[in-house]
N, C-alpha and C positions, 0 to 999 in steps of 0.2 A: 169748398175752396173757391175763391173768386179769382178769375184769371184776367178780367178786364178786357181791354182791346185786343190783346194777343189771343185770348180765348175765343172772342167773337170771330176773329180772322180764321183761326183753326177750325172752328165750328162751321163757318160758311164754306171753307175749303172741303171739309168732309161732306157736307151736303152736295156740293157741286160734283164731287167725285162719284157719289152714290147715284145722283141723277144721270151722270154720263154712263155709268154701268147699266142702269135700268132703262135706257132709251132704245129698247129693242121691242119687237112684237112678241106677244105671248102673255099668257095668264100670270105666270110667275112675276114677270117684269111689271105688269099692271098692279098686282097686289103689293109688290115692293114699293112702287111709286106712291100708292095710296097711303102706305104706312109712313113714308117719308113726308109726304104732304101734310098728313095729319099732325106729325110731329112739328113741322115747320110752323103751321098755323097755330097750334096750341102753345108753342114756345113763345109766341108773341105775348101771351098772357101769363104763363107759368112755365117753369122749367120742369118738364116731365121726365127728363132723363135721370133725375135724382130721386124720383118717386119710384118705389119698388115695382109696382105693377106696370106702370106706363113705360118705365125704362126697359124692363125685360120684354115687353111686347115689341118695343122698337128693335131691340137687339135680335130677338128671335125672328121677327118679321123680315127685317132687312137681311139678316144673315142667311136665312133659308131661301128667300127670293133671290138674293145675289148669288148664292151658291148654285141654285138651279139655272140661272141665266148663264153663269160661267161654264157650267157643265154642258148645257145645250150648245153654247158657242164652240167649245172644244170638240164636241162630238160632230158638229157640222163641219168644222175644219178638217177633222180626220177622215170624214167620209167624202170630202170634196164638194159639199153642197153649200159652202159658205158664200154669203153674198159679197160682191166686190166692194 
């Protein structure tokens, strides 16, 4: 399905939000950023989100890394060690 300019805007907004989520320290955030950067640069030449293997690697990589970052952030807030 072709979305045109609207799809590009939505796609860039998604990438910006994921980058904002993963801009913390830690291995999970670094791995997540590498998955997103690989997808950004490879999407310049081909849409990997619609290829089975590449699409699932992106979904799993960002999903797991993002979940780990969110979990670490909520644990830090609950223990009182969150950064200002």
